[in-house]
Phi, psi and omega in degrees: 000136185276163182289141170306150182297337186257018179307133180297150181265136168273100185261130174260135179239120183235118186233137168299154179261288194290127188058021171236306174247332182234154192219140169282173182298323189283340179253009179297318174060041173282133175224168184102177178291153188301327185287347183260358185298146183276146166301134179246151174242127181269122184252359182214135168244145176230115186054036176083359175248150187293142188227311190233145183221160160217172187279159180301321179298316176302318184292321175293326181288322172303325178290318184290316174304314180295325175295338184245348176230177160273093187269130191232107168299129189237099192226164171275355181289150169299161165315315179293324176285325176302318180297345172291343190264127180235088186276329193232160176295320175252127179297151183289154177294334187228141163221141175246125184238171179056031178067031178108349179285335173233140180237113187265123175240121188051034177091000183254127180288130185276101187298318185292324181293315176300322180292321180288334168295315173308313184292315178304317176300318185294323180285336186261344185203186183290155176291158181301321184297324180291326180292313175303319172304314184292320173303318178296316188291322187264001179291161180217193181305333188277357177265124184264320180214148167242135181217161167239149184237125175049032178050029173254314184218173176239158166208159180238144169256127185240165170273097185306325183293320181269351179305120181300139182316315183263000187299321184278324169302313177301315179299316183298320179291315178302317184290323186297329178288342183250019175080015180243170174226176179226162182208125177254114183232108183062238183265003185253134170251116184260133174240118183228152171299139178305329186273004176265100183233151170297331189290325179296321172292322177295322173303324181290312186295322175305315184291322181286321181281346188066036182298137173263341189219139175241127167242151182213158180210144177187169183235349189244170180293337174290345182260003184305309182290326170311309186295313185294329185278341191277159177281336177208152186207163176215146179227156171286158172280038181205173177085183188306314177294325175292319181295333181266354177076028178291133185217160169210143182306333183255014180250119177272162182234136175293160177273329176267167175234171179066211186287346178287327177291322169308312176299321179291323173305314179299318179292319178296322182290320188286325185284314186296319185293324184282336190267338190295120173282161176309131175086350181301124176097344176079006184293134179241000000 
């Protein structure tokens, strides 16, 4: 029996967090007189201090979006860092962390998924220890911190003003020869296995949830595969993708930047999920 023409569409929404939906004080890019500033909602504290925000309008929109779709926070944050963020009154059933290295189901890490990702990474590129040793060797006074995340990838916190012009470019070339890639986001330079993608985890969630349509949002080079895998996507008019001029036929770009872009993204996702007719995008 065929589906009725007005059968509801099961929509999956996978969105990056930092500088896509949520913003620190330094990344808000608010301008104008104080009396025109939007009302903000703090959604993350770190060591007792407020850290990340979205507009009150965006917060209401996310609640509405989560009520009509399978909403999945999709982030490079580790599970521990993600758990500091409280976007919704009821936590989402799924969350993708560590750039796809962890899949949380009702807040619990899926151990089988994590093991499969690590096995895939081991086959595809150099070990994390080799990357970490190289980062230590090429570091200078401009490197403020070195970290590893979930034993999956490495990142450094740098002084952008003192960062040598070709340092990231040279690092990118060296990593590419070893099956890794880089991403510069704010003060952080990430080095990740090329096989570690948000898109792979999002595809798995689409399978488990029986999604008919996938929408996505993101701002960095690490979101590229996710945006490409979606049936329709949106990115802000700021960030790494904007700086490199990345576009795709099915990816919209906000008119606003900063935290106002986050509000615009929520509105776009909500409107697009409501407008999508059954079968739109052809996802099976």
